[in-house]
All heavy atoms as TSV, in Angstrom:
chain	resi	resn	atom	element	x	y	z
A	1	VAL	N	N	86.684	209.423	144.573
A	1	VAL	CA	C	86.174	210.480	143.726
A	1	VAL	C	C	87.087	210.593	142.518
A	1	VAL	O	O	88.303	210.635	142.643
A	1	VAL	CB	C	86.137	211.827	144.483
A	1	VAL	CG1	C	85.715	212.943	143.579
A	1	VAL	CG2	C	85.247	211.739	145.681
A	2	SER	N	N	86.482	210.641	141.347
A	2	SER	CA	C	87.258	210.837	140.127
A	2	SER	C	C	86.671	212.018	139.367
A	2	SER	O	O	85.476	212.286	139.431
A	2	SER	CB	C	87.231	209.587	139.253
A	2	SER	OG	O	85.931	209.323	138.814
A	3	THR	N	N	87.542	212.741	138.669
A	3	THR	CA	C	87.096	213.880	137.880
A	3	THR	C	C	87.543	213.711	136.445
A	3	THR	O	O	88.564	213.091	136.163
A	3	THR	CB	C	87.663	215.209	138.420
A	3	THR	OG1	O	89.086	215.139	138.400
A	3	THR	CG2	C	87.183	215.483	139.818
A	4	GLN	N	N	86.762	214.242	135.547
A	4	GLN	CA	C	87.063	214.188	134.128
A	4	GLN	C	C	86.588	215.508	133.522
A	4	GLN	O	O	85.508	215.986	133.831
A	4	GLN	CB	C	86.321	213.018	133.483
A	4	GLN	CG	C	86.510	212.908	132.002
A	4	GLN	CD	C	85.654	211.796	131.418
A	4	GLN	OE1	O	84.795	211.237	132.077
A	4	GLN	NE2	N	85.904	211.490	130.173
A	5	SER	N	N	87.411	216.107	132.673
A	5	SER	CA	C	87.006	217.364	132.060
A	5	SER	C	C	87.065	217.260	130.549
A	5	SER	O	O	87.977	216.654	129.990
A	5	SER	CB	C	87.890	218.509	132.534
A	5	SER	OG	O	89.218	218.284	132.125
A	6	THR	N	N	86.055	217.817	129.908
A	6	THR	CA	C	85.999	217.857	128.453
A	6	THR	C	C	85.360	219.156	128.024
A	6	THR	O	O	84.274	219.516	128.466
A	6	THR	CB	C	85.166	216.691	127.884
A	6	THR	OG1	O	83.863	216.755	128.451
A	6	THR	CG2	C	85.775	215.348	128.193
A	7	TRP	N	N	86.034	219.919	127.200
A	7	TRP	CA	C	85.513	221.131	126.579
A	7	TRP	C	C	84.787	222.060	127.549
A	7	TRP	O	O	83.652	222.466	127.324
A	7	TRP	CB	C	84.590	220.787	125.414
A	7	TRP	CG	C	85.313	220.121	124.307
A	7	TRP	CD1	C	85.368	218.781	124.074
A	7	TRP	CD2	C	86.116	220.733	123.310
A	7	TRP	NE1	N	86.151	218.533	122.984
A	7	TRP	CE2	C	86.621	219.719	122.487
A	7	TRP	CE3	C	86.451	222.046	123.031
A	7	TRP	CZ2	C	87.437	219.988	121.412
A	7	TRP	CZ3	C	87.270	222.312	121.954
A	7	TRP	CH2	C	87.752	221.278	121.157
A	8	GLY	N	N	85.412	222.368	128.656
A	8	GLY	CA	C	84.820	223.313	129.591
A	8	GLY	C	C	83.840	222.709	130.570
A	8	GLY	O	O	83.246	223.421	131.358
A	9	THR	N	N	83.660	221.418	130.548
A	9	THR	CA	C	82.764	220.736	131.470
A	9	THR	C	C	83.575	219.799	132.351
A	9	THR	O	O	84.423	219.060	131.858
A	9	THR	CB	C	81.712	219.909	130.714
A	9	THR	OG1	O	80.993	220.778	129.840
A	9	THR	CG2	C	80.741	219.258	131.666
A	10	VAL	N	N	83.330	219.844	133.650
A	10	VAL	CA	C	84.021	218.966	134.588
A	10	VAL	C	C	82.992	218.003	135.164
A	10	VAL	O	O	81.959	218.420	135.694
A	10	VAL	CB	C	84.681	219.767	135.726
A	10	VAL	CG1	C	85.320	218.828	136.734
A	10	VAL	CG2	C	85.707	220.737	135.169
A	11	TYR	N	N	83.264	216.730	135.049
A	11	TYR	CA	C	82.399	215.687	135.597
A	11	TYR	C	C	83.041	215.139	136.855
A	11	TYR	O	O	84.210	214.800	136.858
A	11	TYR	CB	C	82.204	214.553	134.593
A	11	TYR	CG	C	81.531	214.997	133.317
A	11	TYR	CD1	C	82.262	215.265	132.172
A	11	TYR	CD2	C	80.158	215.148	133.262
A	11	TYR	CE1	C	81.654	215.674	131.004
A	11	TYR	CE2	C	79.530	215.567	132.104
A	11	TYR	CZ	C	80.286	215.815	130.982
A	11	TYR	OH	O	79.684	216.229	129.823
A	12	VAL	N	N	82.264	215.060	137.930
A	12	VAL	CA	C	82.738	214.516	139.199
A	12	VAL	C	C	81.962	213.240	139.459
A	12	VAL	O	O	80.731	213.256	139.520
A	12	VAL	CB	C	82.535	215.514	140.356
A	12	VAL	CG1	C	82.986	214.905	141.665
A	12	VAL	CG2	C	83.273	216.813	140.072
A	13	LYS	N	N	82.694	212.139	139.614
A	13	LYS	CA	C	82.062	210.850	139.888
A	13	LYS	C	C	82.568	210.346	141.226
A	13	LYS	O	O	83.771	210.282	141.455
A	13	LYS	CB	C	82.401	209.855	138.782
A	13	LYS	CG	C	81.680	208.551	138.914
A	13	LYS	CD	C	81.934	207.670	137.725
A	13	LYS	CE	C	81.096	206.442	137.774
A	13	LYS	NZ	N	81.288	205.587	136.618
A	14	SER	N	N	81.645	210.013	142.102
A	14	SER	CA	C	81.993	209.567	143.436
A	14	SER	C	C	81.466	208.156	143.653
A	14	SER	O	O	80.347	207.834	143.253
A	14	SER	CB	C	81.393	210.517	144.469
A	14	SER	OG	O	81.597	210.014	145.749
A	15	PHE	N	N	82.269	207.338	144.298
A	15	PHE	CA	C	81.857	205.974	144.596
A	15	PHE	C	C	81.195	205.875	145.965
A	15	PHE	O	O	80.592	204.869	146.294
A	15	PHE	CB	C	83.052	205.025	144.501
A	15	PHE	CG	C	83.640	205.011	143.121
A	15	PHE	CD1	C	84.826	205.675	142.852
A	15	PHE	CD2	C	82.993	204.372	142.075
A	15	PHE	CE1	C	85.364	205.674	141.583
A	15	PHE	CE2	C	83.513	204.373	140.800
A	15	PHE	CZ	C	84.719	205.028	140.556
A	16	VAL	N	N	81.320	206.928	146.751
A	16	VAL	CA	C	80.595	207.041	148.008
A	16	VAL	C	C	79.624	208.207	147.863
A	16	VAL	O	O	79.844	209.116	147.071
A	16	VAL	CB	C	81.535	207.272	149.213
A	16	VAL	CG1	C	82.422	206.081	149.430
A	16	VAL	CG2	C	82.359	208.519	149.030
A	17	ARG	N	N	78.586	208.209	148.644
A	17	ARG	CA	C	77.550	209.234	148.513
A	17	ARG	C	C	78.062	210.584	149.025
A	17	ARG	O	O	78.513	210.702	150.158
A	17	ARG	CB	C	76.320	208.812	149.298
A	17	ARG	CG	C	75.159	209.728	149.110
A	17	ARG	CD	C	73.876	209.048	149.554
A	17	ARG	NE	N	72.769	209.945	149.478
A	17	ARG	CZ	C	72.064	210.159	148.373
A	17	ARG	NH1	N	72.387	209.520	147.281
A	17	ARG	NH2	N	71.045	210.989	148.382
A	18	ILE	N	N	77.996	211.604	148.167
A	18	ILE	CA	C	78.323	212.980	148.521
A	18	ILE	C	C	77.082	213.813	148.230
A	18	ILE	O	O	76.533	213.749	147.138
A	18	ILE	CB	C	79.511	213.515	147.692
A	18	ILE	CG1	C	80.767	212.741	148.009
A	18	ILE	CG2	C	79.732	214.991	147.970
A	18	ILE	CD1	C	81.959	213.158	147.178
A	19	SER	N	N	76.662	214.583	149.207
A	19	SER	CA	C	75.458	215.391	148.995
A	19	SER	C	C	75.759	216.537	148.031
A	19	SER	O	O	76.889	217.007	147.900
A	19	SER	CB	C	74.930	215.941	150.317
A	19	SER	OG	O	75.805	216.930	150.809
A	20	LYS	N	N	74.736	216.977	147.351
A	20	LYS	CA	C	74.867	218.055	146.383
A	20	LYS	C	C	75.277	219.357	147.086
A	20	LYS	O	O	76.069	220.128	146.565
A	20	LYS	CB	C	73.537	218.236	145.654
A	20	LYS	CG	C	73.587	219.218	144.527
A	20	LYS	CD	C	72.255	219.272	143.820
A	20	LYS	CE	C	72.203	220.412	142.847
A	20	LYS	NZ	N	70.895	220.581	142.267
A	21	LYS	N	N	74.758	219.575	148.272
A	21	LYS	CA	C	75.090	220.772	149.038
A	21	LYS	C	C	76.576	220.778	149.419
A	21	LYS	O	O	77.231	221.828	149.380
A	21	LYS	CB	C	74.227	220.838	150.297
A	21	LYS	CG	C	74.392	222.108	151.090
A	21	LYS	CD	C	73.530	222.080	152.327
A	21	LYS	CE	C	72.200	222.697	152.017
A	21	LYS	NZ	N	71.382	222.922	153.220
A	22	TYR	N	N	77.122	219.624	149.784
A	22	TYR	CA	C	78.533	219.532	150.143
A	22	TYR	C	C	79.421	219.774	148.924
A	22	TYR	O	O	80.454	220.434	149.026
A	22	TYR	CB	C	78.840	218.172	150.765
A	22	TYR	CG	C	80.256	218.039	151.258
A	22	TYR	CD1	C	80.740	218.871	152.262
A	22	TYR	CD2	C	81.109	217.093	150.722
A	22	TYR	CE1	C	82.036	218.759	152.718
A	22	TYR	CE2	C	82.407	216.973	151.167
A	22	TYR	CZ	C	82.862	217.809	152.168
A	22	TYR	OH	O	84.162	217.705	152.610
A	23	LEU	N	N	79.015	219.290	147.769
A	23	LEU	CA	C	79.766	219.531	146.539
A	23	LEU	C	C	79.760	221.026	146.204
A	23	LEU	O	O	80.771	221.589	145.789
A	23	LEU	CB	C	79.188	218.719	145.389
A	23	LEU	CG	C	79.921	218.816	144.063
A	23	LEU	CD1	C	81.361	218.347	144.209
A	23	LEU	CD2	C	79.213	218.004	143.011
A	24	LYS	N	N	78.636	221.693	146.414
A	24	LYS	CA	C	78.555	223.136	146.197
A	24	LYS	C	C	79.479	223.869	147.166
A	24	LYS	O	O	80.190	224.804	146.784
A	24	LYS	CB	C	77.114	223.619	146.374
A	24	LYS	CG	C	76.946	225.088	146.098
A	24	LYS	CD	C	75.498	225.507	146.203
A	24	LYS	CE	C	75.324	226.971	145.866
A	24	LYS	NZ	N	73.921	227.379	145.923
A	25	TYR	N	N	79.510	223.432	148.415
A	25	TYR	CA	C	80.393	224.027	149.413
A	25	TYR	C	C	81.858	223.888	149.004
A	25	TYR	O	O	82.625	224.859	149.076
A	25	TYR	CB	C	80.149	223.373	150.776
A	25	TYR	CG	C	81.235	223.637	151.786
A	25	TYR	CD1	C	81.327	224.873	152.419
A	25	TYR	CD2	C	82.165	222.655	152.093
A	25	TYR	CE1	C	82.326	225.111	153.341
A	25	TYR	CE2	C	83.174	222.893	153.014
A	25	TYR	CZ	C	83.243	224.121	153.634
A	25	TYR	OH	O	84.242	224.367	154.537
A	26	LEU	N	N	82.249	222.711	148.564
A	26	LEU	CA	C	83.634	222.488	148.142
A	26	LEU	C	C	83.992	223.333	146.921
A	26	LEU	O	O	85.101	223.854	146.824
A	26	LEU	CB	C	83.871	221.006	147.843
A	26	LEU	CG	C	83.843	220.069	149.039
A	26	LEU	CD1	C	83.971	218.631	148.575
A	26	LEU	CD2	C	84.931	220.424	150.024
A	27	THR	N	N	83.050	223.485	145.995
A	27	THR	CA	C	83.285	224.299	144.809
A	27	THR	C	C	83.477	225.759	145.197
A	27	THR	O	O	84.411	226.418	144.714
A	27	THR	CB	C	82.106	224.172	143.836
A	27	THR	OG1	O	81.907	222.797	143.521
A	27	THR	CG2	C	82.365	224.937	142.565
A	28	LYS	N	N	82.636	226.275	146.073
A	28	LYS	CA	C	82.753	227.662	146.502
A	28	LYS	C	C	84.055	227.892	147.265
A	28	LYS	O	O	84.704	228.931	147.116
A	28	LYS	CB	C	81.553	228.042	147.365
A	28	LYS	CG	C	80.270	228.153	146.563
A	28	LYS	CD	C	79.064	228.238	147.444
A	28	LYS	CE	C	78.779	229.638	147.848
A	28	LYS	NZ	N	77.506	229.750	148.596
A	29	ARG	N	N	84.446	226.926	148.062
A	29	ARG	CA	C	85.703	227.020	148.809
A	29	ARG	C	C	86.899	227.054	147.871
A	29	ARG	O	O	87.838	227.833	148.067
A	29	ARG	CB	C	85.782	225.835	149.762
A	29	ARG	CG	C	86.885	225.901	150.749
A	29	ARG	CD	C	86.710	224.819	151.773
A	29	ARG	NE	N	88.026	224.339	152.145
A	29	ARG	CZ	C	88.262	223.234	152.783
A	29	ARG	NH1	N	87.258	222.461	153.123
A	29	ARG	NH2	N	89.469	222.887	153.097
A	30	TYR	N	N	86.872	226.227	146.838
A	30	TYR	CA	C	87.941	226.211	145.847
A	30	TYR	C	C	88.015	227.542	145.100
A	30	TYR	O	O	89.097	228.088	144.887
A	30	TYR	CB	C	87.722	225.061	144.861
A	30	TYR	CG	C	88.735	225.046	143.744
A	30	TYR	CD1	C	90.002	224.547	143.957
A	30	TYR	CD2	C	88.413	225.554	142.496
A	30	TYR	CE1	C	90.945	224.542	142.934
A	30	TYR	CE2	C	89.349	225.561	141.470
A	30	TYR	CZ	C	90.604	225.045	141.695
A	30	TYR	OH	O	91.530	225.051	140.691
A	31	LEU	N	N	86.864	228.079	144.710
A	31	LEU	CA	C	86.839	229.362	144.004
A	31	LEU	C	C	87.386	230.486	144.875
A	31	LEU	O	O	88.084	231.378	144.388
A	31	LEU	CB	C	85.417	229.696	143.551
A	31	LEU	CG	C	84.840	228.825	142.446
A	31	LEU	CD1	C	83.383	229.177	142.223
A	31	LEU	CD2	C	85.641	228.972	141.166
A	32	LYS	N	N	87.075	230.452	146.164
A	32	LYS	CA	C	87.589	231.481	147.070
A	32	LYS	C	C	89.096	231.361	147.221
A	32	LYS	O	O	89.810	232.370	147.237
A	32	LYS	CB	C	86.908	231.378	148.427
A	32	LYS	CG	C	87.325	232.469	149.371
A	32	LYS	CD	C	86.463	232.496	150.602
A	32	LYS	CE	C	86.972	233.566	151.514
A	32	LYS	NZ	N	86.014	234.590	151.753
A	33	LYS	N	N	89.601	230.147	147.296
A	33	LYS	CA	C	91.043	229.917	147.430
A	33	LYS	C	C	91.791	230.429	146.204
A	33	LYS	O	O	92.883	230.980	146.320
A	33	LYS	CB	C	91.304	228.422	147.623
A	33	LYS	CG	C	92.744	228.074	147.838
A	33	LYS	CD	C	92.906	226.576	148.060
A	33	LYS	CE	C	94.353	226.213	148.251
A	33	LYS	NZ	N	94.518	224.769	148.423
A	34	LYS	N	N	91.214	230.277	145.035
A	34	LYS	CA	C	91.834	230.723	143.784
A	34	LYS	C	C	91.458	232.160	143.428
A	34	LYS	O	O	91.755	232.615	142.338
A	34	LYS	CB	C	91.432	229.789	142.632
A	34	LYS	CG	C	91.877	228.365	142.816
A	34	LYS	CD	C	93.385	228.277	142.819
A	34	LYS	CE	C	93.822	226.837	142.968
A	34	LYS	NZ	N	95.250	226.694	142.985
A	35	THR	N	N	90.806	232.857	144.336
A	35	THR	CA	C	90.331	234.244	144.177
A	35	THR	C	C	89.458	234.427	142.939
A	35	THR	O	O	89.542	235.424	142.234
A	35	THR	CB	C	91.501	235.259	144.156
A	35	THR	OG1	O	92.321	234.999	143.035
A	35	THR	CG2	C	92.307	235.189	145.430
A	36	LEU	N	N	88.613	233.462	142.662
A	36	LEU	CA	C	87.661	233.540	141.558
A	36	LEU	C	C	86.233	233.743	142.052
A	36	LEU	O	O	85.317	233.915	141.258
A	36	LEU	CB	C	87.720	232.267	140.718
A	36	LEU	CG	C	89.041	232.008	140.005
A	36	LEU	CD1	C	89.042	230.625	139.398
A	36	LEU	CD2	C	89.276	233.056	138.952
A	37	ARG	N	N	86.051	233.731	143.359
A	37	ARG	CA	C	84.712	233.818	143.947
A	37	ARG	C	C	84.037	235.151	143.629
A	37	ARG	O	O	82.822	235.247	143.569
A	37	ARG	CB	C	84.823	233.620	145.464
A	37	ARG	CG	C	83.511	233.546	146.180
A	37	ARG	CD	C	82.826	232.209	145.962
A	37	ARG	NE	N	81.592	232.192	146.702
A	37	ARG	CZ	C	80.394	232.245	146.137
A	37	ARG	NH1	N	80.263	232.273	144.847
A	37	ARG	NH2	N	79.318	232.250	146.871
A	38	ASP	N	N	84.820	236.206	143.419
A	38	ASP	CA	C	84.238	237.511	143.100
A	38	ASP	C	C	83.668	237.561	141.690
A	38	ASP	O	O	82.883	238.443	141.367
A	38	ASP	CB	C	85.290	238.610	143.254
A	38	ASP	CG	C	85.765	238.745	144.688
A	38	ASP	OD1	O	84.995	238.391	145.605
A	38	ASP	OD2	O	86.904	239.205	144.887
A	39	TRP	N	N	84.070	236.639	140.830
A	39	TRP	CA	C	83.665	236.666	139.420
A	39	TRP	C	C	82.685	235.565	139.036
A	39	TRP	O	O	81.955	235.688	138.066
A	39	TRP	CB	C	84.900	236.549	138.525
A	39	TRP	CG	C	85.899	237.602	138.821
A	39	TRP	CD1	C	87.054	237.461	139.541
A	39	TRP	CD2	C	85.828	238.975	138.455
A	39	TRP	NE1	N	87.700	238.661	139.629
A	39	TRP	CE2	C	86.974	239.609	138.966
A	39	TRP	CE3	C	84.906	239.728	137.745
A	39	TRP	CZ2	C	87.210	240.957	138.783
A	39	TRP	CZ3	C	85.158	241.073	137.555
A	39	TRP	CH2	C	86.288	241.675	138.071
A	40	LEU	N	N	82.687	234.462	139.782
A	40	LEU	CA	C	81.857	233.303	139.437
A	40	LEU	C	C	80.898	232.980	140.571
A	40	LEU	O	O	81.185	233.230	141.731
A	40	LEU	CB	C	82.725	232.075	139.166
A	40	LEU	CG	C	83.671	232.155	137.980
A	40	LEU	CD1	C	84.612	230.975	138.006
A	40	LEU	CD2	C	82.907	232.202	136.685
A	41	ARG	N	N	79.774	232.402	140.205
A	41	ARG	CA	C	78.842	231.897	141.210
A	41	ARG	C	C	78.391	230.501	140.816
A	41	ARG	O	O	78.419	230.127	139.646
A	41	ARG	CB	C	77.651	232.826	141.384
A	41	ARG	CG	C	76.766	232.917	140.178
A	41	ARG	CD	C	75.653	233.896	140.426
A	41	ARG	NE	N	74.833	234.004	139.220
A	41	ARG	CZ	C	73.544	234.177	139.238
A	41	ARG	NH1	N	72.898	234.259	140.382
A	41	ARG	NH2	N	72.878	234.264	138.107
A	42	VAL	N	N	77.953	229.733	141.803
A	42	VAL	CA	C	77.507	228.360	141.598
A	42	VAL	C	C	75.990	228.362	141.559
A	42	VAL	O	O	75.336	228.830	142.486
A	42	VAL	CB	C	78.021	227.447	142.721
A	42	VAL	CG1	C	77.615	226.011	142.477
A	42	VAL	CG2	C	79.530	227.549	142.849
A	43	VAL	N	N	75.415	227.841	140.455
A	43	VAL	CA	C	73.969	227.851	140.256
A	43	VAL	C	C	73.507	226.420	139.981
A	43	VAL	O	O	74.097	225.722	139.160
A	43	VAL	CB	C	73.590	228.758	139.060
A	43	VAL	CG1	C	72.103	228.728	138.806
A	43	VAL	CG2	C	74.071	230.170	139.289
A	44	ALA	N	N	72.442	225.995	140.646
A	44	ALA	CA	C	71.858	224.684	140.390
A	44	ALA	C	C	71.026	224.767	139.113
A	44	ALA	O	O	70.123	225.577	139.004
A	44	ALA	CB	C	70.993	224.246	141.559
A	45	THR	N	N	71.360	223.933	138.130
A	45	THR	CA	C	70.625	223.937	136.867
A	45	THR	C	C	69.690	222.754	136.736
A	45	THR	O	O	68.865	222.719	135.837
A	45	THR	CB	C	71.594	223.935	135.677
A	45	THR	OG1	O	72.445	222.795	135.787
A	45	THR	CG2	C	72.420	225.197	135.657
A	46	GLY	N	N	69.825	221.800	137.609
A	46	GLY	CA	C	68.969	220.627	137.577
A	46	GLY	C	C	69.017	219.926	138.918
A	46	GLY	O	O	69.633	220.403	139.876
A	47	ARG	N	N	68.363	218.809	138.987
A	47	ARG	CA	C	68.315	218.073	140.244
A	47	ARG	C	C	69.683	217.563	140.664
A	47	ARG	O	O	70.004	217.498	141.849
A	47	ARG	CB	C	67.347	216.902	140.112
A	47	ARG	CG	C	66.975	216.262	141.425
A	47	ARG	CD	C	65.889	215.239	141.270
A	47	ARG	NE	N	66.348	214.006	140.685
A	47	ARG	CZ	C	66.912	213.012	141.368
A	47	ARG	NH1	N	67.079	213.134	142.656
A	47	ARG	NH2	N	67.297	211.917	140.763
A	48	LEU	N	N	70.525	217.215	139.693
A	48	LEU	CA	C	71.836	216.655	140.002
A	48	LEU	C	C	72.995	217.464	139.444
A	48	LEU	O	O	74.131	216.993	139.471
A	48	LEU	CB	C	71.925	215.217	139.458
A	48	LEU	CG	C	70.917	214.222	140.020
A	48	LEU	CD1	C	71.023	212.895	139.296
A	48	LEU	CD2	C	71.144	214.034	141.505
A	49	THR	N	N	72.754	218.661	138.956
A	49	THR	CA	C	73.820	219.407	138.291
A	49	THR	C	C	73.984	220.818	138.845
A	49	THR	O	O	73.034	221.421	139.334
A	49	THR	CB	C	73.549	219.527	136.776
A	49	THR	OG1	O	72.303	220.180	136.578
A	49	THR	CG2	C	73.521	218.174	136.114
A	50	TYR	N	N	75.205	221.287	138.751
A	50	TYR	CA	C	75.555	222.662	139.068
A	50	TYR	C	C	76.245	223.269	137.866
A	50	TYR	O	O	76.833	222.571	137.051
A	50	TYR	CB	C	76.522	222.736	140.253
A	50	TYR	CG	C	75.865	222.660	141.593
A	50	TYR	CD1	C	76.160	221.642	142.466
A	50	TYR	CD2	C	74.961	223.623	141.999
A	50	TYR	CE1	C	75.570	221.568	143.709
A	50	TYR	CE2	C	74.354	223.559	143.242
A	50	TYR	CZ	C	74.677	222.538	144.080
A	50	TYR	OH	O	74.080	222.478	145.302
A	51	GLU	N	N	76.209	224.589	137.801
A	51	GLU	CA	C	76.850	225.318	136.722
A	51	GLU	C	C	77.531	226.538	137.321
A	51	GLU	O	O	77.018	227.144	138.254
A	51	GLU	CB	C	75.760	225.758	135.738
A	51	GLU	CG	C	76.233	226.155	134.398
A	51	GLU	CD	C	75.048	226.415	133.483
A	51	GLU	OE1	O	74.550	225.446	132.885
A	51	GLU	OE2	O	74.630	227.574	133.392
A	52	LEU	N	N	78.698	226.883	136.810
A	52	LEU	CA	C	79.378	228.104	137.221
A	52	LEU	C	C	79.031	229.188	136.223
A	52	LEU	O	O	79.172	228.998	135.024
A	52	LEU	CB	C	80.890	227.887	137.260
A	52	LEU	CG	C	81.393	226.880	138.281
A	52	LEU	CD1	C	82.894	226.723	138.155
A	52	LEU	CD2	C	81.039	227.322	139.677
A	53	ARG	N	N	78.575	230.317	136.721
A	53	ARG	CA	C	78.204	231.430	135.853
A	53	ARG	C	C	78.919	232.682	136.310
A	53	ARG	O	O	79.184	232.871	137.492
A	53	ARG	CB	C	76.698	231.678	135.899
A	53	ARG	CG	C	75.898	230.555	135.314
A	53	ARG	CD	C	74.459	230.938	135.212
A	53	ARG	NE	N	73.676	229.828	134.685
A	53	ARG	CZ	C	72.373	229.835	134.608
A	53	ARG	NH1	N	71.693	230.872	135.028
A	53	ARG	NH2	N	71.730	228.804	134.112
A	54	TYR	N	N	79.191	233.551	135.347
A	54	TYR	CA	C	79.792	234.835	135.655
A	54	TYR	C	C	78.738	235.772	136.227
A	54	TYR	O	O	77.571	235.728	135.839
A	54	TYR	CB	C	80.369	235.487	134.391
A	54	TYR	CG	C	81.624	234.840	133.898
A	54	TYR	CD1	C	81.605	233.990	132.809
A	54	TYR	CD2	C	82.837	235.085	134.524
A	54	TYR	CE1	C	82.761	233.394	132.342
A	54	TYR	CE2	C	84.006	234.502	134.072
A	54	TYR	CZ	C	83.957	233.662	132.979
A	54	TYR	OH	O	85.094	233.072	132.541
A	55	PHE	N	N	79.150	236.640	137.153
A	55	PHE	CA	C	78.277	237.703	137.616
A	55	PHE	C	C	78.137	238.711	136.492
A	55	PHE	O	O	79.084	238.995	135.765
A	55	PHE	CB	C	78.859	238.408	138.846
A	55	PHE	CG	C	78.674	237.631	140.116
A	55	PHE	CD1	C	79.746	237.034	140.737
A	55	PHE	CD2	C	77.421	237.528	140.694
A	55	PHE	CE1	C	79.580	236.336	141.907
A	55	PHE	CE2	C	77.241	236.832	141.875
A	55	PHE	CZ	C	78.335	236.226	142.479
A	56	ASN	N	N	76.960	239.299	136.345
A	56	ASN	CA	C	76.728	240.323	135.345
A	56	ASN	C	C	77.186	241.657	135.927
A	56	ASN	O	O	76.477	242.287	136.705
A	56	ASN	CB	C	75.247	240.377	134.963
A	56	ASN	CG	C	74.994	241.252	133.772
A	56	ASN	OD1	O	75.893	241.927	133.298
A	56	ASN	ND2	N	73.776	241.237	133.302
A	57	ILE	N	N	78.358	242.089	135.555
A	57	ILE	CA	C	78.963	243.280	136.143
A	57	ILE	C	C	78.398	244.546	135.515
A	57	ILE	O	O	78.280	245.574	136.162
A	57	ILE	CB	C	80.495	243.228	135.969
A	57	ILE	CG1	C	81.029	242.036	136.745
A	57	ILE	CG2	C	81.152	244.504	136.440
A	57	ILE	CD1	C	82.473	241.734	136.505
A	58	HIS	N	N	77.976	244.508	134.261
A	58	HIS	CA	C	77.490	245.690	133.571
A	58	HIS	C	C	76.243	246.280	134.205
A	58	HIS	O	O	76.092	247.490	134.293
A	58	HIS	CB	C	77.209	245.386	132.100
A	58	HIS	CG	C	78.430	244.928	131.376
A	58	HIS	ND1	N	79.499	245.748	131.136
A	58	HIS	CD2	C	78.765	243.719	130.868
A	58	HIS	CE1	C	80.431	245.087	130.501
A	58	HIS	NE2	N	80.014	243.835	130.328
A	59	ASP	N	N	75.332	245.431	134.673
A	59	ASP	CA	C	74.103	245.908	135.308
A	59	ASP	C	C	74.283	246.120	136.803
A	59	ASP	O	O	73.453	246.737	137.436
A	59	ASP	CB	C	72.964	244.918	135.097
A	59	ASP	CG	C	72.567	244.838	133.626
A	59	ASP	OD1	O	72.816	245.814	132.895
A	59	ASP	OD2	O	72.003	243.808	133.218
A	60	GLY	N	N	75.340	245.573	137.363
A	60	GLY	CA	C	75.567	245.691	138.794
A	60	GLY	C	C	74.745	244.719	139.616
A	60	GLY	O	O	74.797	244.730	140.828
A	61	GLY	N	N	73.976	243.827	138.970
A	61	GLY	CA	C	73.138	242.862	139.682
A	61	GLY	C	C	73.796	241.510	139.768
A	61	GLY	O	O	74.957	241.327	139.421
A	62	ASP	N	N	73.040	240.538	140.238
A	62	ASP	CA	C	73.545	239.183	140.370
A	62	ASP	C	C	73.131	238.281	139.231
A	62	ASP	O	O	73.286	237.085	139.297
A	62	ASP	CB	C	73.046	238.566	141.683
A	62	ASP	CG	C	73.720	239.192	142.892
A	62	ASP	OD1	O	74.764	239.849	142.696
A	62	ASP	OD2	O	73.217	239.014	144.005
A	63	ASP	N	N	72.567	238.827	138.166
A	63	ASP	CA	C	72.142	238.013	137.030
A	63	ASP	C	C	73.379	237.550	136.255
A	63	ASP	O	O	74.400	238.205	136.216
A	63	ASP	CB	C	71.235	238.807	136.110
A	63	ASP	CG	C	69.944	239.191	136.784
A	63	ASP	OD1	O	69.494	238.446	137.671
A	63	ASP	OD2	O	69.398	240.234	136.418
A	64	ALA	N	N	73.248	236.431	135.600
A	64	ALA	CA	C	74.375	235.845	134.885
A	64	ALA	C	C	74.337	236.203	133.420
A	64	ALA	O	O	73.280	236.381	132.819
A	64	ALA	CB	C	74.344	234.323	135.023
A	65	GLU	N	N	75.519	236.313	132.822
A	65	GLU	CA	C	75.638	236.507	131.390
A	65	GLU	C	C	75.726	235.155	130.732
A	65	GLU	O	O	76.257	234.204	131.281
A	65	GLU	CB	C	76.911	237.291	131.064
A	65	GLU	CG	C	76.894	238.703	131.511
A	65	GLU	CD	C	78.198	239.396	131.137
A	65	GLU	OE1	O	79.196	238.701	130.882
A	65	GLU	OE2	O	78.180	240.614	131.121
A	66	GLU	N	N	75.235	235.058	129.527
A	66	GLU	CA	C	75.321	233.780	128.822
A	66	GLU	C	C	76.125	233.896	127.587
A	66	GLU	O	O	76.428	234.792	126.982
A	66	GLU	CB	C	73.933	233.263	128.499
A	66	GLU	CG	C	73.224	232.918	129.787
A	66	GLU	CD	C	71.940	232.176	129.530
A	66	GLU	OE1	O	70.998	232.774	129.015
A	66	GLU	OE2	O	71.902	230.994	129.825
């Protein structure tokens, strides 16, 4: 597995097959370890992509701010 980051985007490239669900699990686990899980959520934006979005705290809901 190799990672590359550019301008706020992190690319993960794997030479062995990793399921999208497992990658989401690892991301959520990392966020919890760094105590960022309360502020960020993992959202699927496409068939092969995920995006981290902030919780919308002003409305008290789970909608994301852009």
